[in-house]
mmJSON file of the N, C-alpha and C atoms, coordinates in Angstrom:
{"data_MODEL":{"atom_site":{
"group_PDB":["ATOM","ATOM","ATOM","ATOM","ATOM","ATOM","ATOM","ATOM","ATOM","ATOM","ATOM","ATOM","ATOM","ATOM","ATOM","ATOM","ATOM","ATOM","ATOM","ATOM","ATOM","ATOM","ATOM","ATOM","ATOM","ATOM","ATOM","ATOM","ATOM","ATOM","ATOM","ATOM","ATOM","ATOM","ATOM","ATOM","ATOM","ATOM","ATOM","ATOM","ATOM","ATOM","ATOM","ATOM","ATOM","ATOM","ATOM","ATOM","ATOM","ATOM","ATOM","ATOM","ATOM","ATOM","ATOM","ATOM","ATOM","ATOM","ATOM","ATOM","ATOM","ATOM","ATOM","ATOM","ATOM","ATOM","ATOM","ATOM","ATOM","ATOM","ATOM","ATOM","ATOM","ATOM","ATOM","ATOM","ATOM","ATOM","ATOM","ATOM","ATOM","ATOM","ATOM","ATOM","ATOM","ATOM","ATOM","ATOM","ATOM","ATOM","ATOM","ATOM","ATOM","ATOM","ATOM","ATOM","ATOM","ATOM","ATOM","ATOM","ATOM","ATOM","ATOM","ATOM","ATOM","ATOM","ATOM","ATOM","ATOM","ATOM","ATOM","ATOM","ATOM","ATOM","ATOM","ATOM","ATOM","ATOM","ATOM","ATOM","ATOM","ATOM","ATOM","ATOM","ATOM","ATOM","ATOM","ATOM","ATOM","ATOM","ATOM","ATOM","ATOM","ATOM","ATOM","ATOM","ATOM","ATOM","ATOM","ATOM","ATOM","ATOM","ATOM","ATOM","ATOM","ATOM","ATOM","ATOM","ATOM","ATOM","ATOM","ATOM","ATOM","ATOM","ATOM","ATOM","ATOM","ATOM","ATOM","ATOM","ATOM","ATOM","ATOM","ATOM","ATOM","ATOM","ATOM","ATOM","ATOM","ATOM","ATOM","ATOM","ATOM","ATOM","ATOM","ATOM","ATOM","ATOM","ATOM","ATOM","ATOM","ATOM","ATOM","ATOM","ATOM","ATOM","ATOM","ATOM","ATOM","ATOM","ATOM","ATOM","ATOM","ATOM","ATOM","ATOM","ATOM","ATOM","ATOM","ATOM","ATOM","ATOM","ATOM","ATOM","ATOM","ATOM","ATOM","ATOM","ATOM","ATOM","ATOM","ATOM","ATOM","ATOM","ATOM","ATOM","ATOM","ATOM","ATOM","ATOM","ATOM","ATOM","ATOM","ATOM","ATOM","ATOM","ATOM","ATOM","ATOM","ATOM","ATOM","ATOM","ATOM","ATOM","ATOM","ATOM","ATOM","ATOM","ATOM","ATOM","ATOM","ATOM","ATOM"],
"id":[1,2,3,4,5,6,7,8,9,10,11,12,13,14,15,16,17,18,19,20,21,22,23,24,25,26,27,28,29,30,31,32,33,34,35,36,37,38,39,40,41,42,43,44,45,46,47,48,49,50,51,52,53,54,55,56,57,58,59,60,61,62,63,64,65,66,67,68,69,70,71,72,73,74,75,76,77,78,79,80,81,82,83,84,85,86,87,88,89,90,91,92,93,94,95,96,97,98,99,100,101,102,103,104,105,106,107,108,109,110,111,112,113,114,115,116,117,118,119,120,121,122,123,124,125,126,127,128,129,130,131,132,133,134,135,136,137,138,139,140,141,142,143,144,145,146,147,148,149,150,151,152,153,154,155,156,157,158,159,160,161,162,163,164,165,166,167,168,169,170,171,172,173,174,175,176,177,178,179,180,181,182,183,184,185,186,187,188,189,190,191,192,193,194,195,196,197,198,199,200,201,202,203,204,205,206,207,208,209,210,211,212,213,214,215,216,217,218,219,220,221,222,223,224,225,226,227,228,229,230,231,232,233,234,235,236,237,238,239,240,241,242,243],
"type_symbol":["N","C","C","N","C","C","N","C","C","N","C","C","N","C","C","N","C","C","N","C","C","N","C","C","N","C","C","N","C","C","N","C","C","N","C","C","N","C","C","N","C","C","N","C","C","N","C","C","N","C","C","N","C","C","N","C","C","N","C","C","N","C","C","N","C","C","N","C","C","N","C","C","N","C","C","N","C","C","N","C","C","N","C","C","N","C","C","N","C","C","N","C","C","N","C","C","N","C","C","N","C","C","N","C","C","N","C","C","N","C","C","N","C","C","N","C","C","N","C","C","N","C","C","N","C","C","N","C","C","N","C","C","N","C","C","N","C","C","N","C","C","N","C","C","N","C","C","N","C","C","N","C","C","N","C","C","N","C","C","N","C","C","N","C","C","N","C","C","N","C","C","N","C","C","N","C","C","N","C","C","N","C","C","N","C","C","N","C","C","N","C","C","N","C","C","N","C","C","N","C","C","N","C","C","N","C","C","N","C","C","N","C","C","N","C","C","N","C","C","N","C","C","N","C","C","N","C","C","N","C","C","N","C","C","N","C","C","N","C","C","N","C","C"],
"label_atom_id":["N","CA","C","N","CA","C","N","CA","C","N","CA","C","N","CA","C","N","CA","C","N","CA","C","N","CA","C","N","CA","C","N","CA","C","N","CA","C","N","CA","C","N","CA","C","N","CA","C","N","CA","C","N","CA","C","N","CA","C","N","CA","C","N","CA","C","N","CA","C","N","CA","C","N","CA","C","N","CA","C","N","CA","C","N","CA","C","N","CA","C","N","CA","C","N","CA","C","N","CA","C","N","CA","C","N","CA","C","N","CA","C","N","CA","C","N","CA","C","N","CA","C","N","CA","C","N","CA","C","N","CA","C","N","CA","C","N","CA","C","N","CA","C","N","CA","C","N","CA","C","N","CA","C","N","CA","C","N","CA","C","N","CA","C","N","CA","C","N","CA","C","N","CA","C","N","CA","C","N","CA","C","N","CA","C","N","CA","C","N","CA","C","N","CA","C","N","CA","C","N","CA","C","N","CA","C","N","CA","C","N","CA","C","N","CA","C","N","CA","C","N","CA","C","N","CA","C","N","CA","C","N","CA","C","N","CA","C","N","CA","C","N","CA","C","N","CA","C","N","CA","C","N","CA","C","N","CA","C","N","CA","C","N","CA","C","N","CA","C","N","CA","C","N","CA","C","N","CA","C","N","CA","C"],
"label_alt_id":[null,null,null,null,null,null,null,null,null,null,null,null,null,null,null,null,null,null,null,null,null,null,null,null,null,null,null,null,null,null,null,null,null,null,null,null,null,null,null,null,null,null,null,null,null,null,null,null,null,null,null,null,null,null,null,null,null,null,null,null,null,null,null,null,null,null,null,null,null,null,null,null,null,null,null,null,null,null,null,null,null,null,null,null,null,null,null,null,null,null,null,null,null,null,null,null,null,null,null,null,null,null,null,null,null,null,null,null,null,null,null,null,null,null,null,null,null,null,null,null,null,null,null,null,null,null,null,null,null,null,null,null,null,null,null,null,null,null,null,null,null,null,null,null,null,null,null,null,null,null,null,null,null,null,null,null,null,null,null,null,null,null,null,null,null,null,null,null,null,null,null,null,null,null,null,null,null,null,null,null,null,null,null,null,null,null,null,null,null,null,null,null,null,null,null,null,null,null,null,null,null,null,null,null,null,null,null,null,null,null,null,null,null,null,null,null,null,null,null,null,null,null,null,null,null,null,null,null,null,null,null,null,null,null,null,null,null,null,null,null,null,null,null],
"label_comp_id":["CYS","CYS","CYS","TYR","TYR","TYR","SER","SER","SER","PHE","PHE","PHE","GLU","GLU","GLU","VAL","VAL","VAL","GLY","GLY","GLY","ALA","ALA","ALA","VAL","VAL","VAL","LYS","LYS","LYS","PRO","PRO","PRO","ASP","ASP","ASP","ARG","ARG","ARG","ALA","ALA","ALA","PHE","PHE","PHE","TYR","TYR","TYR","ALA","ALA","ALA","ALA","ALA","ALA","LEU","LEU","LEU","CYS","CYS","CYS","ASP","ASP","ASP","LEU","LEU","LEU","LEU","LEU","LEU","GLN","GLN","GLN","LEU","LEU","LEU","ASP","ASP","ASP","PRO","PRO","PRO","PRO","PRO","PRO","GLN","GLN","GLN","ILE","ILE","ILE","LEU","LEU","LEU","MET","MET","MET","ILE","ILE","ILE","GLY","GLY","GLY","ASP","ASP","ASP","THR","THR","THR","MET","MET","MET","ARG","ARG","ARG","CYS","CYS","CYS","ASP","ASP","ASP","TYR","TYR","TYR","LEU","LEU","LEU","GLY","GLY","GLY","ALA","ALA","ALA","MET","MET","MET","SER","SER","SER","ALA","ALA","ALA","GLY","GLY","GLY","LEU","LEU","LEU","LYS","LYS","LYS","ALA","ALA","ALA","LEU","LEU","LEU","HIS","HIS","HIS","LEU","LEU","LEU","ASP","ASP","ASP","ARG","ARG","ARG","ARG","ARG","ARG","GLY","GLY","GLY","ASN","ASN","ASN","ALA","ALA","ALA","ALA","ALA","ALA","SER","SER","SER","GLU","GLU","GLU","PHE","PHE","PHE","SER","SER","SER","SER","SER","SER","VAL","VAL","VAL","THR","THR","THR","ILE","ILE","ILE","SER","SER","SER","ASP","ASP","ASP","LEU","LEU","LEU","ARG","ARG","ARG","GLY","GLY","GLY","VAL","VAL","VAL","LEU","LEU","LEU","SER","SER","SER","GLY","GLY","GLY","ILE","ILE","ILE","GLU","GLU","GLU","ARG","ARG","ARG"],
"label_asym_id":["A","A","A","A","A","A","A","A","A","A","A","A","A","A","A","A","A","A","A","A","A","A","A","A","A","A","A","A","A","A","A","A","A","A","A","A","A","A","A","A","A","A","A","A","A","A","A","A","A","A","A","A","A","A","A","A","A","A","A","A","A","A","A","A","A","A","A","A","A","A","A","A","A","A","A","A","A","A","A","A","A","A","A","A","A","A","A","A","A","A","A","A","A","A","A","A","A","A","A","A","A","A","A","A","A","A","A","A","A","A","A","A","A","A","A","A","A","A","A","A","A","A","A","A","A","A","A","A","A","A","A","A","A","A","A","A","A","A","A","A","A","A","A","A","A","A","A","A","A","A","A","A","A","A","A","A","A","A","A","A","A","A","A","A","A","A","A","A","A","A","A","A","A","A","A","A","A","A","A","A","A","A","A","A","A","A","A","A","A","A","A","A","A","A","A","A","A","A","A","A","A","A","A","A","A","A","A","A","A","A","A","A","A","A","A","A","A","A","A","A","A","A","A","A","A","A","A","A","A","A","A","A","A","A","A","A","A","A","A","A","A","A","A"],
"label_entity_id":["1","1","1","1","1","1","1","1","1","1","1","1","1","1","1","1","1","1","1","1","1","1","1","1","1","1","1","1","1","1","1","1","1","1","1","1","1","1","1","1","1","1","1","1","1","1","1","1","1","1","1","1","1","1","1","1","1","1","1","1","1","1","1","1","1","1","1","1","1","1","1","1","1","1","1","1","1","1","1","1","1","1","1","1","1","1","1","1","1","1","1","1","1","1","1","1","1","1","1","1","1","1","1","1","1","1","1","1","1","1","1","1","1","1","1","1","1","1","1","1","1","1","1","1","1","1","1","1","1","1","1","1","1","1","1","1","1","1","1","1","1","1","1","1","1","1","1","1","1","1","1","1","1","1","1","1","1","1","1","1","1","1","1","1","1","1","1","1","1","1","1","1","1","1","1","1","1","1","1","1","1","1","1","1","1","1","1","1","1","1","1","1","1","1","1","1","1","1","1","1","1","1","1","1","1","1","1","1","1","1","1","1","1","1","1","1","1","1","1","1","1","1","1","1","1","1","1","1","1","1","1","1","1","1","1","1","1","1","1","1","1","1","1"],
"label_seq_id":[1,1,1,2,2,2,3,3,3,4,4,4,5,5,5,6,6,6,7,7,7,8,8,8,9,9,9,10,10,10,11,11,11,12,12,12,13,13,13,14,14,14,15,15,15,16,16,16,17,17,17,18,18,18,19,19,19,20,20,20,21,21,21,22,22,22,23,23,23,24,24,24,25,25,25,26,26,26,27,27,27,28,28,28,29,29,29,30,30,30,31,31,31,32,32,32,33,33,33,34,34,34,35,35,35,36,36,36,37,37,37,38,38,38,39,39,39,40,40,40,41,41,41,42,42,42,43,43,43,44,44,44,45,45,45,46,46,46,47,47,47,48,48,48,49,49,49,50,50,50,51,51,51,52,52,52,53,53,53,54,54,54,55,55,55,56,56,56,57,57,57,58,58,58,59,59,59,60,60,60,61,61,61,62,62,62,63,63,63,64,64,64,65,65,65,66,66,66,67,67,67,68,68,68,69,69,69,70,70,70,71,71,71,72,72,72,73,73,73,74,74,74,75,75,75,76,76,76,77,77,77,78,78,78,79,79,79,80,80,80,81,81,81],
"pdbx_PDB_ins_code":[null,null,null,null,null,null,null,null,null,null,null,null,null,null,null,null,null,null,null,null,null,null,null,null,null,null,null,null,null,null,null,null,null,null,null,null,null,null,null,null,null,null,null,null,null,null,null,null,null,null,null,null,null,null,null,null,null,null,null,null,null,null,null,null,null,null,null,null,null,null,null,null,null,null,null,null,null,null,null,null,null,null,null,null,null,null,null,null,null,null,null,null,null,null,null,null,null,null,null,null,null,null,null,null,null,null,null,null,null,null,null,null,null,null,null,null,null,null,null,null,null,null,null,null,null,null,null,null,null,null,null,null,null,null,null,null,null,null,null,null,null,null,null,null,null,null,null,null,null,null,null,null,null,null,null,null,null,null,null,null,null,null,null,null,null,null,null,null,null,null,null,null,null,null,null,null,null,null,null,null,null,null,null,null,null,null,null,null,null,null,null,null,null,null,null,null,null,null,null,null,null,null,null,null,null,null,null,null,null,null,null,null,null,null,null,null,null,null,null,null,null,null,null,null,null,null,null,null,null,null,null,null,null,null,null,null,null,null,null,null,null,null,null],
"Cartn_x":[266.086,266.797,267.017,268.248,268.587,269.173,268.749,269.21,270.731,271.373,272.832,273.54,272.887,273.495,273.361,272.271,272.029,272.363,272.647,273.032,271.895,270.68,269.504,268.461,267.643,266.59,265.235,264.208,262.848,262.518,261.878,261.17,261.963,263.275,264.113,263.871,263.639,263.407,264.557,265.77,266.939,266.796,266.155,265.919,265.036,263.953,263.014,263.615,264.455,265.153,266.077,266.771,267.652,266.847,265.686,264.809,264.391,263.995,263.596,264.754,265.938,267.116,267.391,267.318,267.571,266.585,265.324,264.285,264.202,264.881,264.837,263.396,262.694,261.308,261.14,260.149,259.79,258.923,258.956,258.184,256.721,255.972,254.56,254.336,255.391,255.276,255.439,255.727,256.02,254.922,254.504,253.548,254.29,254.386,255.006,253.914,254.123,253.197,254.01,253.617,254.375,253.528,254.065,253.275,253.494,254.313,254.431,253.879,252.988,252.339,253.37,254.23,255.193,256.208,256.86,257.958,257.482,256.568,256.176,255.094,254.12,253.052,253.378,253.491,253.702,255.036,256.078,257.381,257.349,256.739,256.644,255.805,254.681,253.815,254.536,255.288,255.986,257.098,257.566,258.588,257.978,256.648,255.98,255.571,255.796,255.383,253.912,253.302,251.985,252.221,251.254,251.482,250.178,250.297,249.222,249.81,249.007,249.429,248.878,249.751,249.368,249.204,247.968,247.657,246.974,247.761,247.234,246.47,246.73,246.103,244.877,244.586,243.418,243.574,244.797,245.063,245.111,244.949,245.081,243.986,244.353,243.375,242.337,241.124,240.029,240.257,241.009,241.232,242.111,242.745,243.575,242.904,241.63,240.949,240.95,240.957,240.925,242.259,243.333,244.659,245.243,244.393,244.852,244.223,245.07,244.599,244.973,244.198,244.456,245.35,245.456,246.373,246.66,247.578,248.001,246.927,245.91,244.787,244.036,244.221,243.54,244.259,245.374,246.144,245.324,244.655,243.899,242.763,242.031,240.946,241.512,242.674,243.309,243.743,244.213,244.612,243.403,242.295,241.081,240.514,240.798,240.303,241.119],
"Cartn_y":[211.099,211.4,210.07,209.678,208.412,208.65,207.844,207.976,207.952,207.042,206.928,208.165,208.904,210.122,211.309,211.349,212.507,212.233,210.981,210.648,210.666,210.497,210.455,209.556,208.931,208.052,208.56,208.237,208.584,207.831,208.413,209.68,210.86,210.766,211.857,213.133,214.223,215.509,215.893,215.457,215.776,215.178,214.023,213.43,214.345,214.805,215.662,217.03,217.541,218.806,218.647,217.519,217.257,217.138,216.518,216.397,217.775,218.637,219.999,220.753,220.6,221.246,220.731,219.425,218.815,219.32,219.41,219.867,221.386,222.073,223.533,224.031,223.367,223.717,223.81,224.588,224.662,223.449,222.989,221.797,221.806,222.907,222.859,222.712,222.85,222.713,221.265,220.359,218.969,218.059,217.137,216.106,214.777,214.216,212.904,211.854,210.829,209.701,208.456,207.724,206.531,205.505,204.303,203.196,202.866,203.636,203.407,204.611,204.329,205.403,206.201,205.513,206.189,207.006,206.403,207.081,208.018,207.537,208.315,209.354,209.002,209.969,210.818,210.199,210.963,211.712,211.078,211.732,212.961,212.816,213.944,215.079,214.739,215.763,216.512,215.783,216.449,217.366,217.131,217.987,219.124,219.21,220.312,220.045,218.827,218.482,218.096,218.112,217.522,216.037,215.194,213.756,212.999,211.871,210.899,209.526,208.699,207.331,206.409,205.649,204.702,203.323,202.849,201.563,200.663,199.943,199.082,197.874,197.496,196.29,196.577,197.824,198.173,197.923,198.057,197.785,199.028,200.204,201.438,201.548,202.112,202.349,203.36,203.209,204.061,205.543,205.873,207.29,207.976,207.19,207.751,207.67,207.347,207.17,208.439,209.593,210.833,211.163,210.49,210.75,209.507,208.484,207.217,207.011,206.585,206.224,204.77,204.088,202.668,202.436,203.419,203.343,204.77,204.892,206.231,206.99,206.297,206.997,207.855,207.58,208.328,209.596,209.913,211.09,212.371,212.59,213.829,213.937,212.854,212.923,213.071,212.498,212.638,214.065,214.744,216.143,217.017,216.718,217.509,217.376,216.237,216.036,216.891],
"Cartn_z":[237.722,238.954,239.679,239.797,240.439,241.821,242.766,244.147,244.252,243.537,243.639,243.105,242.21,241.676,242.618,243.371,244.241,245.701,246.046,247.415,248.41,247.927,248.804,248.157,248.997,248.479,248.943,248.148,248.547,249.831,250.783,250.802,251.365,251.408,251.915,251.098,251.792,251.117,250.191,250.538,249.702,248.304,248.202,246.889,246.051,246.648,245.913,245.621,246.501,246.238,245.04,244.96,243.821,242.531,242.613,241.457,240.959,241.886,241.523,240.871,241.437,240.863,239.457,239.282,237.988,236.931,237.31,236.386,236.28,237.198,237.283,237.427,238.358,238.668,240.17,240.585,241.995,242.341,243.584,243.969,243.525,243.684,243.279,241.768,241.001,239.544,239.08,240.02,239.672,240.196,239.355,239.748,239.811,241.002,241.212,241.15,240.336,240.256,240.543,241.569,241.914,242.614,242.711,243.233,244.702,245.393,246.836,247.588,248.491,249.247,250.042,250.77,251.651,250.865,249.916,249.218,248.117,247.3,246.136,246.419,247.219,247.502,248.732,249.89,251.123,251.107,250.589,250.512,249.618,248.455,247.531,248.114,248.719,249.311,250.43,251.25,252.357,251.853,250.632,250.034,249.218,249.198,248.517,247.081,246.597,245.245,245.248,244.085,243.914,243.687,244.053,243.915,243.738,243.056,242.938,243.229,243.863,244.159,243.075,242.44,241.401,242.037,242.09,242.729,241.711,240.957,239.886,240.424,241.665,242.23,243.088,243.346,244.143,245.621,246.148,247.558,248.44,247.875,248.645,249.699,250.829,251.898,251.419,251.879,251.41,251.691,252.744,253.043,251.985,251.125,250.063,248.694,248.649,247.364,246.51,247.124,246.34,245.681,246.089,245.509,244.85,244.675,244.102,242.726,241.79,240.455,240.207,239.359,239.109,237.894,237.029,235.89,235.423,234.512,234.099,233.327,232.869,232.227,233.247,234.526,235.571,235.993,235.373,235.784,235.672,234.557,234.393,235.394,235.624,236.611,238.012,238.273,239.578,239.848,238.831,238.975,239.256,238.61,238.795,240.203,240.864,242.229,243.122],
"occupancy":[1.0,1.0,1.0,1.0,1.0,1.0,1.0,1.0,1.0,1.0,1.0,1.0,1.0,1.0,1.0,1.0,1.0,1.0,1.0,1.0,1.0,1.0,1.0,1.0,1.0,1.0,1.0,1.0,1.0,1.0,1.0,1.0,1.0,1.0,1.0,1.0,1.0,1.0,1.0,1.0,1.0,1.0,1.0,1.0,1.0,1.0,1.0,1.0,1.0,1.0,1.0,1.0,1.0,1.0,1.0,1.0,1.0,1.0,1.0,1.0,1.0,1.0,1.0,1.0,1.0,1.0,1.0,1.0,1.0,1.0,1.0,1.0,1.0,1.0,1.0,1.0,1.0,1.0,1.0,1.0,1.0,1.0,1.0,1.0,1.0,1.0,1.0,1.0,1.0,1.0,1.0,1.0,1.0,1.0,1.0,1.0,1.0,1.0,1.0,1.0,1.0,1.0,1.0,1.0,1.0,1.0,1.0,1.0,1.0,1.0,1.0,1.0,1.0,1.0,1.0,1.0,1.0,1.0,1.0,1.0,1.0,1.0,1.0,1.0,1.0,1.0,1.0,1.0,1.0,1.0,1.0,1.0,1.0,1.0,1.0,1.0,1.0,1.0,1.0,1.0,1.0,1.0,1.0,1.0,1.0,1.0,1.0,1.0,1.0,1.0,1.0,1.0,1.0,1.0,1.0,1.0,1.0,1.0,1.0,1.0,1.0,1.0,1.0,1.0,1.0,1.0,1.0,1.0,1.0,1.0,1.0,1.0,1.0,1.0,1.0,1.0,1.0,1.0,1.0,1.0,1.0,1.0,1.0,1.0,1.0,1.0,1.0,1.0,1.0,1.0,1.0,1.0,1.0,1.0,1.0,1.0,1.0,1.0,1.0,1.0,1.0,1.0,1.0,1.0,1.0,1.0,1.0,1.0,1.0,1.0,1.0,1.0,1.0,1.0,1.0,1.0,1.0,1.0,1.0,1.0,1.0,1.0,1.0,1.0,1.0,1.0,1.0,1.0,1.0,1.0,1.0,1.0,1.0,1.0,1.0,1.0,1.0,1.0,1.0,1.0,1.0,1.0,1.0],
"B_iso_or_equiv":[0.0,0.0,0.0,0.0,0.0,0.0,0.0,0.0,0.0,0.0,0.0,0.0,0.0,0.0,0.0,0.0,0.0,0.0,0.0,0.0,0.0,0.0,0.0,0.0,0.0,0.0,0.0,0.0,0.0,0.0,0.0,0.0,0.0,0.0,0.0,0.0,0.0,0.0,0.0,0.0,0.0,0.0,0.0,0.0,0.0,0.0,0.0,0.0,0.0,0.0,0.0,0.0,0.0,0.0,0.0,0.0,0.0,0.0,0.0,0.0,0.0,0.0,0.0,0.0,0.0,0.0,0.0,0.0,0.0,0.0,0.0,0.0,0.0,0.0,0.0,0.0,0.0,0.0,0.0,0.0,0.0,0.0,0.0,0.0,0.0,0.0,0.0,0.0,0.0,0.0,0.0,0.0,0.0,0.0,0.0,0.0,0.0,0.0,0.0,0.0,0.0,0.0,0.0,0.0,0.0,0.0,0.0,0.0,0.0,0.0,0.0,0.0,0.0,0.0,0.0,0.0,0.0,0.0,0.0,0.0,0.0,0.0,0.0,0.0,0.0,0.0,0.0,0.0,0.0,0.0,0.0,0.0,0.0,0.0,0.0,0.0,0.0,0.0,0.0,0.0,0.0,0.0,0.0,0.0,0.0,0.0,0.0,0.0,0.0,0.0,0.0,0.0,0.0,0.0,0.0,0.0,0.0,0.0,0.0,0.0,0.0,0.0,0.0,0.0,0.0,0.0,0.0,0.0,0.0,0.0,0.0,0.0,0.0,0.0,0.0,0.0,0.0,0.0,0.0,0.0,0.0,0.0,0.0,0.0,0.0,0.0,0.0,0.0,0.0,0.0,0.0,0.0,0.0,0.0,0.0,0.0,0.0,0.0,0.0,0.0,0.0,0.0,0.0,0.0,0.0,0.0,0.0,0.0,0.0,0.0,0.0,0.0,0.0,0.0,0.0,0.0,0.0,0.0,0.0,0.0,0.0,0.0,0.0,0.0,0.0,0.0,0.0,0.0,0.0,0.0,0.0,0.0,0.0,0.0,0.0,0.0,0.0,0.0,0.0,0.0,0.0,0.0,0.0],
"pdbx_formal_charge":[null,null,null,null,null,null,null,null,null,null,null,null,null,null,null,null,null,null,null,null,null,null,null,null,null,null,null,null,null,null,null,null,null,null,null,null,null,null,null,null,null,null,null,null,null,null,null,null,null,null,null,null,null,null,null,null,null,null,null,null,null,null,null,null,null,null,null,null,null,null,null,null,null,null,null,null,null,null,null,null,null,null,null,null,null,null,null,null,null,null,null,null,null,null,null,null,null,null,null,null,null,null,null,null,null,null,null,null,null,null,null,null,null,null,null,null,null,null,null,null,null,null,null,null,null,null,null,null,null,null,null,null,null,null,null,null,null,null,null,null,null,null,null,null,null,null,null,null,null,null,null,null,null,null,null,null,null,null,null,null,null,null,null,null,null,null,null,null,null,null,null,null,null,null,null,null,null,null,null,null,null,null,null,null,null,null,null,null,null,null,null,null,null,null,null,null,null,null,null,null,null,null,null,null,null,null,null,null,null,null,null,null,null,null,null,null,null,null,null,null,null,null,null,null,null,null,null,null,null,null,null,null,null,null,null,null,null,null,null,null,null,null,null],
"auth_seq_id":[1,1,1,2,2,2,3,3,3,4,4,4,5,5,5,6,6,6,7,7,7,8,8,8,9,9,9,10,10,10,11,11,11,12,12,12,13,13,13,14,14,14,15,15,15,16,16,16,17,17,17,18,18,18,19,19,19,20,20,20,21,21,21,22,22,22,23,23,23,24,24,24,25,25,25,26,26,26,27,27,27,28,28,28,29,29,29,30,30,30,31,31,31,32,32,32,33,33,33,34,34,34,35,35,35,36,36,36,37,37,37,38,38,38,39,39,39,40,40,40,41,41,41,42,42,42,43,43,43,44,44,44,45,45,45,46,46,46,47,47,47,48,48,48,49,49,49,50,50,50,51,51,51,52,52,52,53,53,53,54,54,54,55,55,55,56,56,56,57,57,57,58,58,58,59,59,59,60,60,60,61,61,61,62,62,62,63,63,63,64,64,64,65,65,65,66,66,66,67,67,67,68,68,68,69,69,69,70,70,70,71,71,71,72,72,72,73,73,73,74,74,74,75,75,75,76,76,76,77,77,77,78,78,78,79,79,79,80,80,80,81,81,81],
"auth_comp_id":["CYS","CYS","CYS","TYR","TYR","TYR","SER","SER","SER","PHE","PHE","PHE","GLU","GLU","GLU","VAL","VAL","VAL","GLY","GLY","GLY","ALA","ALA","ALA","VAL","VAL","VAL","LYS","LYS","LYS","PRO","PRO","PRO","ASP","ASP","ASP","ARG","ARG","ARG","ALA","ALA","ALA","PHE","PHE","PHE","TYR","TYR","TYR","ALA","ALA","ALA","ALA","ALA","ALA","LEU","LEU","LEU","CYS","CYS","CYS","ASP","ASP","ASP","LEU","LEU","LEU","LEU","LEU","LEU","GLN","GLN","GLN","LEU","LEU","LEU","ASP","ASP","ASP","PRO","PRO","PRO","PRO","PRO","PRO","GLN","GLN","GLN","ILE","ILE","ILE","LEU","LEU","LEU","MET","MET","MET","ILE","ILE","ILE","GLY","GLY","GLY","ASP","ASP","ASP","THR","THR","THR","MET","MET","MET","ARG","ARG","ARG","CYS","CYS","CYS","ASP","ASP","ASP","TYR","TYR","TYR","LEU","LEU","LEU","GLY","GLY","GLY","ALA","ALA","ALA","MET","MET","MET","SER","SER","SER","ALA","ALA","ALA","GLY","GLY","GLY","LEU","LEU","LEU","LYS","LYS","LYS","ALA","ALA","ALA","LEU","LEU","LEU","HIS","HIS","HIS","LEU","LEU","LEU","ASP","ASP","ASP","ARG","ARG","ARG","ARG","ARG","ARG","GLY","GLY","GLY","ASN","ASN","ASN","ALA","ALA","ALA","ALA","ALA","ALA","SER","SER","SER","GLU","GLU","GLU","PHE","PHE","PHE","SER","SER","SER","SER","SER","SER","VAL","VAL","VAL","THR","THR","THR","ILE","ILE","ILE","SER","SER","SER","ASP","ASP","ASP","LEU","LEU","LEU","ARG","ARG","ARG","GLY","GLY","GLY","VAL","VAL","VAL","LEU","LEU","LEU","SER","SER","SER","GLY","GLY","GLY","ILE","ILE","ILE","GLU","GLU","GLU","ARG","ARG","ARG"],
"auth_asym_id":["A","A","A","A","A","A","A","A","A","A","A","A","A","A","A","A","A","A","A","A","A","A","A","A","A","A","A","A","A","A","A","A","A","A","A","A","A","A","A","A","A","A","A","A","A","A","A","A","A","A","A","A","A","A","A","A","A","A","A","A","A","A","A","A","A","A","A","A","A","A","A","A","A","A","A","A","A","A","A","A","A","A","A","A","A","A","A","A","A","A","A","A","A","A","A","A","A","A","A","A","A","A","A","A","A","A","A","A","A","A","A","A","A","A","A","A","A","A","A","A","A","A","A","A","A","A","A","A","A","A","A","A","A","A","A","A","A","A","A","A","A","A","A","A","A","A","A","A","A","A","A","A","A","A","A","A","A","A","A","A","A","A","A","A","A","A","A","A","A","A","A","A","A","A","A","A","A","A","A","A","A","A","A","A","A","A","A","A","A","A","A","A","A","A","A","A","A","A","A","A","A","A","A","A","A","A","A","A","A","A","A","A","A","A","A","A","A","A","A","A","A","A","A","A","A","A","A","A","A","A","A","A","A","A","A","A","A","A","A","A","A","A","A"],
"auth_atom_id":["N","CA","C","N","CA","C","N","CA","C","N","CA","C","N","CA","C","N","CA","C","N","CA","C","N","CA","C","N","CA","C","N","CA","C","N","CA","C","N","CA","C","N","CA","C","N","CA","C","N","CA","C","N","CA","C","N","CA","C","N","CA","C","N","CA","C","N","CA","C","N","CA","C","N","CA","C","N","CA","C","N","CA","C","N","CA","C","N","CA","C","N","CA","C","N","CA","C","N","CA","C","N","CA","C","N","CA","C","N","CA","C","N","CA","C","N","CA","C","N","CA","C","N","CA","C","N","CA","C","N","CA","C","N","CA","C","N","CA","C","N","CA","C","N","CA","C","N","CA","C","N","CA","C","N","CA","C","N","CA","C","N","CA","C","N","CA","C","N","CA","C","N","CA","C","N","CA","C","N","CA","C","N","CA","C","N","CA","C","N","CA","C","N","CA","C","N","CA","C","N","CA","C","N","CA","C","N","CA","C","N","CA","C","N","CA","C","N","CA","C","N","CA","C","N","CA","C","N","CA","C","N","CA","C","N","CA","C","N","CA","C","N","CA","C","N","CA","C","N","CA","C","N","CA","C","N","CA","C","N","CA","C","N","CA","C","N","CA","C","N","CA","C","N","CA","C","N","CA","C","N","CA","C"],
"pdbx_PDB_model_num":[1,1,1,1,1,1,1,1,1,1,1,1,1,1,1,1,1,1,1,1,1,1,1,1,1,1,1,1,1,1,1,1,1,1,1,1,1,1,1,1,1,1,1,1,1,1,1,1,1,1,1,1,1,1,1,1,1,1,1,1,1,1,1,1,1,1,1,1,1,1,1,1,1,1,1,1,1,1,1,1,1,1,1,1,1,1,1,1,1,1,1,1,1,1,1,1,1,1,1,1,1,1,1,1,1,1,1,1,1,1,1,1,1,1,1,1,1,1,1,1,1,1,1,1,1,1,1,1,1,1,1,1,1,1,1,1,1,1,1,1,1,1,1,1,1,1,1,1,1,1,1,1,1,1,1,1,1,1,1,1,1,1,1,1,1,1,1,1,1,1,1,1,1,1,1,1,1,1,1,1,1,1,1,1,1,1,1,1,1,1,1,1,1,1,1,1,1,1,1,1,1,1,1,1,1,1,1,1,1,1,1,1,1,1,1,1,1,1,1,1,1,1,1,1,1,1,1,1,1,1,1,1,1,1,1,1,1,1,1,1,1,1,1]
}}}
């Protein structure tokens, strides 16, 4: 899902709505994993998607530790949290 194709950019809810339409899934059925807290995690969550924050450098604030993974190997443990 590309911003230029749907006419909206993350964290705009319209972007995530277009993503859901493209995938033909409801928001709670989608897990967004991205490296920006504002656009990828907070934006996705506000649109009703599930989300994890990918922080490869270890810079995430401690209050987000339960939703932050350091690499993609952490996806399964992140979902379980």
